[in-house]
C-alpha positions as a Markdown table, in Angstrom:
| # | Residue | x | y | z |
|---|---|---|---|---|
| 1 | Met | 138.5 | 66.4 | 138.4 |
| 2 | Leu | 134.7 | 66.6 | 138.4 |
| 3 | Gln | 132.4 | 65.1 | 135.7 |
| 4 | Leu | 128.7 | 64.4 | 135.2 |
| 5 | Glu | 127.6 | 60.8 | 135.5 |
| 6 | Val | 124.2 | 59.6 | 134.3 |
| 7 | Arg | 121.9 | 58.4 | 137.1 |
| 8 | Glu | 120.2 | 55.1 | 136.7 |
| 9 | Thr | 116.9 | 56.7 | 137.7 |
| 10 | Pro | 116.0 | 60.4 | 138.0 |
| 11 | Ser | 116.6 | 61.8 | 141.4 |
| 12 | Arg | 113.3 | 62.5 | 143.2 |
| 13 | Gly | 115.0 | 64.6 | 145.8 |
| 14 | Met | 116.5 | 66.9 | 143.1 |
| 15 | Val | 113.1 | 67.4 | 141.5 |
| 16 | Phe | 112.1 | 69.4 | 144.6 |
| 17 | Gly | 115.6 | 70.4 | 145.7 |
| 18 | Ser | 116.6 | 72.0 | 142.3 |
| 19 | Pro | 114.3 | 75.1 | 142.8 |
| 20 | Leu | 115.7 | 75.6 | 146.3 |
| 21 | Leu | 119.3 | 75.3 | 145.1 |
| 22 | Ala | 118.5 | 77.6 | 142.2 |
| 23 | Leu | 117.1 | 80.2 | 144.6 |
| 24 | Ser | 120.2 | 79.9 | 146.7 |
| 25 | Leu | 122.5 | 80.5 | 143.7 |
| 26 | Thr | 120.3 | 83.4 | 142.7 |
| 27 | Val | 120.7 | 85.0 | 146.1 |
| 28 | Leu | 124.5 | 84.6 | 145.9 |
| 29 | Met | 124.6 | 86.1 | 142.4 |
| 30 | Gly | 122.4 | 88.9 | 143.7 |
| 31 | Ile | 124.9 | 89.6 | 146.4 |
| 32 | Ala | 127.7 | 89.7 | 143.9 |
| 33 | Leu | 125.7 | 92.0 | 141.7 |
| 34 | Phe | 125.0 | 94.5 | 144.5 |
| 35 | Leu | 128.7 | 94.5 | 145.4 |
| 36 | Ile | 129.7 | 95.2 | 141.8 |
| 37 | Val | 127.5 | 98.2 | 141.5 |
| 38 | Gly | 128.6 | 99.5 | 144.9 |
| 39 | Lys | 125.4 | 98.9 | 146.9 |
| 40 | Asp | 125.0 | 97.3 | 150.3 |
| 41 | Pro | 124.1 | 93.7 | 149.5 |
| 42 | Leu | 122.2 | 93.2 | 152.9 |
| 43 | Gln | 120.0 | 96.2 | 152.1 |
| 44 | Gly | 119.5 | 94.9 | 148.6 |
| 45 | Leu | 118.4 | 91.5 | 149.8 |
| 46 | Leu | 116.1 | 93.0 | 152.4 |
| 47 | Val | 114.1 | 94.9 | 149.7 |
| 48 | Phe | 113.7 | 91.7 | 147.8 |
| 49 | Phe | 113.0 | 89.1 | 150.5 |
| 50 | Tyr | 111.9 | 91.0 | 153.6 |
| 51 | Glu | 110.1 | 94.2 | 152.6 |
| 52 | Pro | 107.3 | 92.3 | 150.6 |
| 53 | Leu | 106.5 | 90.2 | 153.7 |
| 54 | Lys | 107.2 | 92.6 | 156.6 |
| 55 | Asn | 103.6 | 93.5 | 157.5 |
| 56 | Ser | 99.9 | 93.0 | 156.6 |
| 57 | Tyr | 99.9 | 95.8 | 154.1 |
| 58 | Ala | 103.0 | 94.4 | 152.3 |
| 59 | Leu | 101.4 | 90.9 | 152.3 |
| 60 | Thr | 98.2 | 92.2 | 150.7 |
| 61 | Glu | 100.2 | 94.0 | 148.0 |
| 62 | Leu | 102.0 | 90.8 | 147.4 |
| 63 | Thr | 98.7 | 89.1 | 146.6 |
| 64 | Ile | 97.9 | 91.7 | 144.0 |
| 65 | Lys | 101.2 | 91.0 | 142.2 |
| 66 | Ala | 101.0 | 87.3 | 142.7 |
| 67 | Ser | 97.4 | 86.8 | 141.5 |
| 68 | Pro | 98.0 | 87.4 | 137.7 |
| 69 | Leu | 101.2 | 85.4 | 137.8 |
| 70 | Ile | 99.5 | 82.4 | 139.4 |
| 71 | Leu | 96.6 | 82.5 | 137.0 |
| 72 | Ile | 98.7 | 82.7 | 133.9 |
| 73 | Gly | 101.2 | 80.2 | 135.3 |
| 74 | Leu | 98.4 | 77.7 | 135.9 |
| 75 | Gly | 97.3 | 77.9 | 132.3 |
| 76 | Leu | 100.8 | 77.6 | 131.0 |
| 77 | Ala | 101.4 | 74.5 | 133.3 |
| 78 | Ile | 98.4 | 72.8 | 131.7 |
| 79 | Ser | 99.5 | 73.7 | 128.2 |
| 80 | Tyr | 103.1 | 72.6 | 128.7 |
| 81 | Arg | 102.0 | 69.3 | 130.2 |
| 82 | Ala | 100.3 | 68.7 | 126.8 |
| 83 | Asn | 103.6 | 69.6 | 125.1 |
| 84 | Val | 101.9 | 72.7 | 123.6 |
| 85 | Trp | 104.4 | 75.6 | 124.0 |
| 86 | Asn | 102.3 | 78.7 | 124.4 |
| 87 | Ile | 104.8 | 81.6 | 124.7 |
| 88 | Gly | 102.3 | 84.3 | 123.9 |
| 89 | Ala | 100.4 | 84.5 | 127.2 |
| 90 | Glu | 101.4 | 88.2 | 127.4 |
| 91 | Gly | 99.3 | 88.9 | 124.3 |
| 92 | Gln | 96.4 | 86.9 | 125.6 |
| 93 | Tyr | 96.6 | 88.8 | 128.9 |
| 94 | Ile | 96.5 | 92.1 | 126.9 |
| 95 | Leu | 93.4 | 91.0 | 124.9 |
| 96 | Gly | 91.7 | 90.0 | 128.2 |
| 97 | Ala | 92.3 | 93.5 | 129.5 |
| 98 | Ile | 91.1 | 95.0 | 126.3 |
| 99 | Phe | 87.8 | 93.0 | 126.3 |
| 100 | Ala | 87.3 | 93.8 | 130.0 |
| 101 | Ala | 87.9 | 97.5 | 129.4 |
| 102 | Gly | 85.5 | 97.5 | 126.5 |
| 103 | Val | 82.7 | 96.3 | 128.8 |
| 104 | Ser | 83.8 | 98.6 | 131.6 |
| 105 | Leu | 83.5 | 101.6 | 129.3 |
| 106 | Lys | 79.8 | 100.8 | 128.7 |
| 107 | Ala | 79.0 | 101.2 | 132.4 |
| 108 | Asp | 77.4 | 104.3 | 133.9 |
| 109 | Glu | 75.9 | 105.4 | 137.2 |
| 110 | His | 72.8 | 103.3 | 136.5 |
| 111 | Thr | 74.7 | 100.0 | 135.9 |
| 112 | Gly | 74.4 | 97.3 | 138.5 |
| 113 | Arg | 77.1 | 95.1 | 140.0 |
| 114 | Trp | 76.1 | 92.3 | 137.6 |
| 115 | Ile | 78.5 | 93.9 | 135.1 |
| 116 | Leu | 81.4 | 92.3 | 137.0 |
| 117 | Leu | 80.4 | 88.9 | 135.7 |
| 118 | Leu | 80.3 | 90.3 | 132.2 |
| 119 | Ile | 83.7 | 91.8 | 132.6 |
| 120 | Val | 85.2 | 88.5 | 133.9 |
| 121 | Phe | 83.6 | 86.4 | 131.1 |
| 122 | Ser | 84.6 | 88.9 | 128.4 |
| 123 | Ala | 88.2 | 88.8 | 129.6 |
| 124 | Ile | 88.3 | 85.0 | 129.4 |
| 125 | Leu | 86.7 | 85.2 | 126.0 |
| 126 | Gly | 89.4 | 87.7 | 124.8 |
| 127 | Gly | 92.2 | 85.5 | 125.9 |
| 128 | Met | 90.7 | 82.4 | 124.4 |
| 129 | Leu | 90.0 | 84.3 | 121.1 |
| 130 | Trp | 93.7 | 85.4 | 120.8 |
| 131 | Ala | 94.9 | 81.9 | 121.7 |
| 132 | Ser | 92.5 | 80.4 | 119.1 |
| 133 | Ile | 94.5 | 82.0 | 116.3 |
| 134 | Thr | 97.6 | 80.1 | 117.4 |
| 135 | Ala | 95.5 | 76.9 | 117.7 |
| 136 | Leu | 94.0 | 77.3 | 114.3 |
| 137 | Leu | 97.3 | 77.9 | 112.6 |
| 138 | Arg | 98.9 | 75.0 | 114.3 |
| 139 | Asp | 96.0 | 72.7 | 113.7 |
| 140 | Arg | 95.3 | 73.6 | 110.0 |
| 141 | Phe | 98.8 | 74.5 | 108.7 |
| 142 | Asn | 101.1 | 72.9 | 111.3 |
| 143 | Ala | 102.6 | 76.3 | 112.1 |
| 144 | Asn | 105.0 | 76.5 | 115.0 |
| 145 | Glu | 102.9 | 77.6 | 118.1 |
| 146 | Ile | 106.0 | 79.1 | 119.8 |
| 147 | Leu | 106.6 | 81.6 | 117.0 |
| 148 | Val | 102.9 | 82.3 | 116.2 |
| 149 | Ser | 102.0 | 83.0 | 119.9 |
| 150 | Leu | 105.0 | 85.1 | 120.4 |
| 151 | Met | 104.5 | 87.3 | 117.3 |
| 152 | Leu | 100.8 | 87.8 | 118.3 |
| 153 | Val | 102.1 | 89.5 | 121.5 |
| 154 | Tyr | 103.4 | 92.4 | 119.4 |
| 155 | Ile | 100.2 | 92.6 | 117.5 |
| 156 | Ala | 98.2 | 92.8 | 120.7 |
| 157 | Gln | 100.5 | 95.6 | 122.0 |
| 158 | Met | 99.9 | 97.6 | 118.8 |
| 159 | Leu | 96.1 | 97.0 | 119.1 |
| 160 | Leu | 96.3 | 98.3 | 122.7 |
| 161 | Ser | 98.2 | 101.4 | 121.6 |
| 162 | Tyr | 95.8 | 102.2 | 118.8 |
| 163 | Leu | 92.8 | 101.9 | 121.2 |
| 164 | Val | 94.2 | 104.2 | 123.9 |
| 165 | Tyr | 95.6 | 106.7 | 121.5 |
| 166 | Val | 92.5 | 107.0 | 119.2 |
| 167 | Pro | 89.0 | 105.7 | 119.8 |
| 168 | Trp | 89.1 | 105.1 | 123.6 |
| 169 | Lys | 91.3 | 108.0 | 124.5 |
| 170 | Asp | 89.9 | 110.1 | 127.4 |
| 171 | Pro | 89.0 | 113.5 | 126.0 |
| 172 | Glu | 89.5 | 115.0 | 129.5 |
| 173 | Gly | 92.8 | 113.1 | 130.1 |
| 174 | Phe | 95.1 | 116.0 | 129.3 |
| 175 | Asn | 96.1 | 114.2 | 126.1 |
| 176 | Phe | 97.5 | 111.2 | 127.9 |
| 177 | Pro | 97.0 | 107.9 | 126.1 |
| 178 | Gln | 94.5 | 106.3 | 128.4 |
| 179 | Thr | 90.8 | 105.6 | 128.8 |
| 180 | Lys | 88.7 | 107.4 | 131.3 |
| 181 | Thr | 88.6 | 106.1 | 134.8 |
| 182 | Phe | 86.1 | 103.3 | 135.0 |
| 183 | Glu | 82.9 | 103.6 | 137.1 |
| 184 | Gly | 83.1 | 102.3 | 140.7 |
| 185 | Val | 80.6 | 99.6 | 139.9 |
| 186 | Thr | 83.1 | 97.9 | 137.6 |
| 187 | Gln | 85.7 | 97.5 | 140.3 |
| 188 | Leu | 86.2 | 94.2 | 142.2 |
| 189 | Pro | 85.0 | 94.3 | 145.8 |
| 190 | Arg | 87.9 | 94.5 | 148.3 |
| 191 | Leu | 88.3 | 91.8 | 150.9 |
| 192 | Ile | 89.7 | 94.0 | 153.7 |
| 193 | Glu | 88.8 | 97.7 | 154.3 |
| 194 | Gly | 91.8 | 99.9 | 153.9 |
| 195 | Phe | 93.7 | 97.5 | 151.7 |
| 196 | Arg | 93.8 | 97.0 | 147.9 |
| 197 | Met | 93.4 | 93.2 | 148.1 |
| 198 | Asn | 90.2 | 92.2 | 146.3 |
| 199 | Ile | 88.3 | 89.0 | 145.5 |
| 200 | Ser | 90.7 | 88.1 | 142.7 |
| 201 | Val | 92.5 | 86.2 | 145.5 |
| 202 | Val | 89.4 | 84.1 | 146.0 |
| 203 | Ile | 89.1 | 83.5 | 142.3 |
| 204 | Val | 92.8 | 82.4 | 142.2 |
| 205 | Val | 92.2 | 79.9 | 145.1 |
| 206 | Phe | 89.3 | 78.3 | 143.3 |
| 207 | Thr | 91.2 | 78.3 | 140.0 |
| 208 | Val | 94.1 | 76.5 | 141.7 |
| 209 | Ile | 91.7 | 73.8 | 143.1 |
| 210 | Ala | 90.0 | 73.5 | 139.7 |
| 211 | Ala | 93.4 | 73.1 | 137.9 |
| 212 | Tyr | 94.5 | 70.4 | 140.3 |
| 213 | Leu | 91.3 | 68.5 | 139.9 |
| 214 | Phe | 91.5 | 68.9 | 136.1 |
| 215 | Ile | 95.2 | 67.7 | 135.9 |
| 216 | Phe | 95.1 | 64.8 | 138.4 |
| 217 | Arg | 91.5 | 63.8 | 138.8 |
| 218 | Ser | 89.9 | 64.1 | 135.4 |
| 219 | Phe | 90.0 | 61.9 | 132.3 |
| 220 | Ala | 90.6 | 64.9 | 130.1 |
| 221 | Gly | 93.6 | 65.9 | 132.2 |
| 222 | Tyr | 94.9 | 62.3 | 131.9 |
| 223 | Gln | 94.5 | 62.4 | 128.1 |
| 224 | Leu | 96.2 | 65.8 | 128.0 |
| 225 | Gln | 99.3 | 64.5 | 129.9 |
| 226 | Val | 99.5 | 61.3 | 127.9 |
| 227 | Thr | 99.4 | 63.2 | 124.7 |
| 228 | Gly | 102.2 | 65.4 | 125.9 |
| 229 | Leu | 104.4 | 62.6 | 127.3 |
| 230 | Ala | 103.8 | 59.9 | 124.7 |
| 231 | Pro | 102.1 | 61.1 | 121.5 |
| 232 | Arg | 102.2 | 57.7 | 119.8 |
| 233 | Ala | 100.8 | 55.9 | 122.9 |
| 234 | Ala | 98.0 | 58.5 | 123.0 |
| 235 | Gln | 97.2 | 58.0 | 119.3 |
| 236 | Tyr | 97.1 | 54.2 | 119.9 |
| 237 | Ala | 94.7 | 54.7 | 122.8 |
| 238 | Gly | 92.4 | 56.8 | 120.5 |
| 239 | Phe | 93.2 | 60.2 | 122.2 |
| 240 | Ser | 92.8 | 63.1 | 119.8 |
| 241 | Ser | 95.9 | 65.3 | 119.6 |
| 242 | Arg | 94.0 | 68.0 | 117.9 |
| 243 | Lys | 91.4 | 68.1 | 120.7 |
| 244 | Met | 94.2 | 68.3 | 123.3 |
| 245 | Leu | 95.9 | 71.1 | 121.3 |
| 246 | Trp | 92.7 | 73.2 | 121.4 |
| 247 | Ile | 92.0 | 72.4 | 125.1 |
| 248 | Ala | 95.6 | 73.3 | 126.1 |
| 249 | Leu | 95.5 | 76.7 | 124.3 |
| 250 | Met | 92.0 | 77.6 | 125.2 |
| 251 | Val | 92.6 | 76.9 | 128.9 |
| 252 | Ser | 96.0 | 78.8 | 128.9 |
| 253 | Gly | 94.6 | 81.6 | 126.8 |
| 254 | Gly | 91.4 | 81.9 | 128.9 |
| 255 | Leu | 93.3 | 82.1 | 132.2 |
| 256 | Ala | 95.7 | 84.7 | 130.8 |
| 257 | Gly | 92.8 | 86.7 | 129.6 |
| 258 | Leu | 91.2 | 86.4 | 133.0 |
| 259 | Ala | 94.3 | 87.7 | 134.6 |
| 260 | Gly | 94.2 | 90.8 | 132.4 |
| 261 | Gly | 90.5 | 91.4 | 133.1 |
| 262 | Leu | 91.1 | 91.1 | 136.9 |
| 263 | Glu | 93.9 | 93.7 | 136.6 |
| 264 | Ile | 91.6 | 96.1 | 134.8 |
| 265 | Ala | 88.8 | 95.6 | 137.3 |
| 266 | Gly | 91.2 | 95.6 | 140.2 |
| 267 | Pro | 94.2 | 97.8 | 140.8 |
| 268 | Leu | 94.5 | 99.6 | 137.3 |
| 269 | Asn | 90.9 | 100.9 | 137.0 |
| 270 | Gln | 91.6 | 102.1 | 133.4 |
| 271 | Leu | 93.3 | 101.0 | 130.2 |
| 272 | Thr | 96.8 | 102.5 | 129.4 |
| 273 | Pro | 99.8 | 101.4 | 127.3 |
| 274 | His | 101.4 | 100.2 | 130.5 |
| 275 | Val | 98.9 | 97.3 | 131.0 |
| 276 | Pro | 101.6 | 94.9 | 129.6 |
| 277 | Ala | 103.6 | 94.4 | 132.8 |
| 278 | Gly | 105.5 | 91.3 | 131.6 |
| 279 | Tyr | 103.3 | 88.9 | 133.6 |
| 280 | Gly | 102.8 | 86.7 | 130.5 |
| 281 | Phe | 106.6 | 86.1 | 130.1 |
| 282 | Ala | 107.3 | 86.0 | 133.9 |
| 283 | Ala | 104.6 | 83.3 | 134.2 |
| 284 | Ile | 106.7 | 81.0 | 132.0 |
| 285 | Ile | 109.3 | 81.1 | 134.7 |
| 286 | Val | 106.6 | 80.6 | 137.3 |
| 287 | Ala | 105.3 | 77.5 | 135.6 |
| 288 | Phe | 108.7 | 75.9 | 135.4 |
| 289 | Ile | 109.8 | 76.8 | 138.9 |
| 290 | Gly | 106.5 | 75.3 | 140.1 |
| 291 | Arg | 107.2 | 72.1 | 138.2 |
| 292 | Leu | 104.0 | 72.5 | 136.2 |
| 293 | His | 102.1 | 71.6 | 139.4 |
| 294 | Pro | 99.3 | 73.9 | 140.7 |
| 295 | Ile | 100.7 | 74.1 | 144.3 |
| 296 | Gly | 104.2 | 74.7 | 143.0 |
| 297 | Val | 102.9 | 77.4 | 140.7 |
| 298 | Val | 101.4 | 79.2 | 143.7 |
| 299 | Leu | 104.7 | 79.2 | 145.6 |
| 300 | Ala | 106.6 | 80.2 | 142.5 |
| 301 | Gly | 104.1 | 83.0 | 141.7 |
| 302 | Ile | 104.7 | 84.4 | 145.2 |
| 303 | Leu | 108.5 | 84.3 | 144.8 |
| 304 | Ile | 108.4 | 86.0 | 141.4 |
| 305 | Ser | 106.0 | 88.6 | 142.7 |
| 306 | Met | 108.5 | 89.3 | 145.4 |
| 307 | Phe | 111.0 | 90.1 | 142.7 |
| 308 | Tyr | 108.6 | 92.5 | 141.1 |
| 309 | Ile | 108.0 | 94.4 | 144.4 |
| 310 | Gly | 111.7 | 94.2 | 145.3 |
| 311 | Gly | 112.7 | 95.6 | 141.9 |
| 312 | Glu | 110.3 | 98.6 | 142.4 |
| 313 | Leu | 111.7 | 99.2 | 146.0 |
| 314 | Ala | 115.3 | 98.9 | 144.7 |
| 315 | Gln | 114.6 | 101.5 | 142.1 |
| 316 | Ser | 113.1 | 104.0 | 144.6 |
| 317 | Arg | 115.3 | 103.4 | 147.6 |
| 318 | Leu | 118.7 | 102.2 | 146.2 |
| 319 | Gly | 118.6 | 104.1 | 142.9 |
| 320 | Met | 118.9 | 100.8 | 141.0 |
| 321 | Pro | 117.4 | 100.5 | 137.5 |
| 322 | Arg | 113.9 | 99.0 | 137.1 |
| 323 | Ala | 115.4 | 96.3 | 134.9 |
| 324 | Leu | 116.7 | 94.7 | 138.0 |
| 325 | Thr | 113.5 | 92.7 | 138.3 |
| 326 | Gly | 114.1 | 91.1 | 134.9 |
| 327 | Val | 117.7 | 90.4 | 136.0 |
| 328 | Phe | 116.6 | 88.4 | 139.0 |
| 329 | Gln | 114.0 | 86.6 | 137.0 |
| 330 | Gly | 116.5 | 85.7 | 134.4 |
| 331 | Leu | 119.1 | 84.5 | 137.0 |
| 332 | Met | 116.4 | 82.4 | 138.6 |
| 333 | Leu | 115.5 | 80.7 | 135.3 |
| 334 | Phe | 119.1 | 80.2 | 134.3 |
| 335 | Asn | 120.0 | 78.7 | 137.6 |
| 336 | Leu | 117.0 | 76.4 | 137.6 |
| 337 | Leu | 117.8 | 75.1 | 134.2 |
| 338 | Ala | 121.4 | 74.4 | 135.3 |
| 339 | Cys | 120.3 | 72.8 | 138.6 |
| 340 | Asp | 117.8 | 70.6 | 136.7 |
| 341 | Thr | 120.7 | 68.8 | 135.2 |
| 342 | Leu | 121.3 | 67.2 | 138.6 |
| 343 | Ile | 117.9 | 65.4 | 138.3 |
| 344 | His | 119.3 | 63.1 | 135.6 |
| 345 | Tyr | 123.0 | 63.4 | 136.3 |
| 346 | Arg | 125.2 | 63.3 | 139.4 |
| 347 | Ile | 128.5 | 65.1 | 140.0 |
| 348 | Lys | 131.3 | 62.5 | 140.4 |
| 349 | Arg | 134.9 | 63.2 | 141.3 |
| 350 | Val | 137.3 | 61.3 | 139.2 |
| 351 | Lys | 141.0 | 60.9 | 139.9 |
| 352 | Glu | 143.0 | 62.3 | 137.0 |
| 353 | Thr | 145.5 | 59.7 | 135.8 |
| 354 | Lys | 148.9 | 61.2 | 134.9 |
| 355 | Lys | 150.3 | 59.9 | 131.7 |
| 356 | Pro | 154.1 | 59.1 | 131.8 |
| 357 | Lys | 156.2 | 61.7 | 130.0 |
| 358 | Asn | 158.6 | 60.2 | 127.6 |
| 359 | Ser | 161.7 | 62.1 | 126.7 |
| 360 | Leu | 162.3 | 63.2 | 123.1 |
| 361 | Lys | 165.1 | 60.6 | 122.6 |
| 362 | Glu | 162.8 | 57.8 | 123.9 |
| 363 | Thr | 160.1 | 59.0 | 121.5 |
| 364 | Gln | 162.5 | 58.9 | 118.6 |
| 365 | Val | 163.7 | 55.4 | 119.5 |
| 366 | Gln | 160.2 | 54.1 | 119.7 |
| 367 | Ala | 159.4 | 55.7 | 116.4 |
């Protein structure tokens, strides 16, 4: 018989081994899933784990998917370290895209490249503005930031729909709910000719470095982590929990907004109802798989982006539903949570002792 036994100290090996074990279990469950629906499991695994890496074009496309996931995941990692549970990064991402689109629509043939800076800063501002609503309600009225940030996602989606259906709708767009295509001057410069990869990759690299320095090499980052791990100790040390709340939400909201702005100024090139791609929710998985560490978030962002690309390929090549992407993401998170149990517990085999069976007469005599 197997049972869980509490470890004397958390297993450092399982801290890093748990995501690998969870990935292995996800692959096995994926194989079972393909067999159940009558698809070749080898071909299914290839579209998820080989096709996104097979050549230079695939790798550049992978960076486009991974960039927003990494940016949002970094912000959420910082927020969660402060024990501030921002679940509404999707809404902050949408507001960043809306603010960036509003600036992009002002551009014309006479506008200079300087507008890119305005687009980036407006996207960050949009995300921070949306996150500030959650921060204000939590700070002033002690509202639950999980519920508030999550509900704001749906408000952001309604705002996006209103804008693309009414005031910003392209009059020459054949009645489709979308803005006009933005001027070329508003688009991010591409890094390699012939590929869609743009300077958002460079921005992500610098953001990862900045996040690492903030978390592990700054006094503010230290305050933030202490506030999250030991609120009473932080209060005794004179650290302001209100200040850390605002920092956590402003950073996570700003990075989510930046991700939305870079999508608008990068591959999308216009605002449509399909801007919400689920990156804000998938980045929650990225943050936890990455162990709330900037380097881990990068690796997790690449993995989840492979699920996105694999889901699209499975839809077109295998006839699988698009929801398969969400299935793999959910399996990964479920397995990670299960495997994380082994950090604090070990599986121990216990010999089952057989109780002697007394006959009915012996039982009656004893009674």
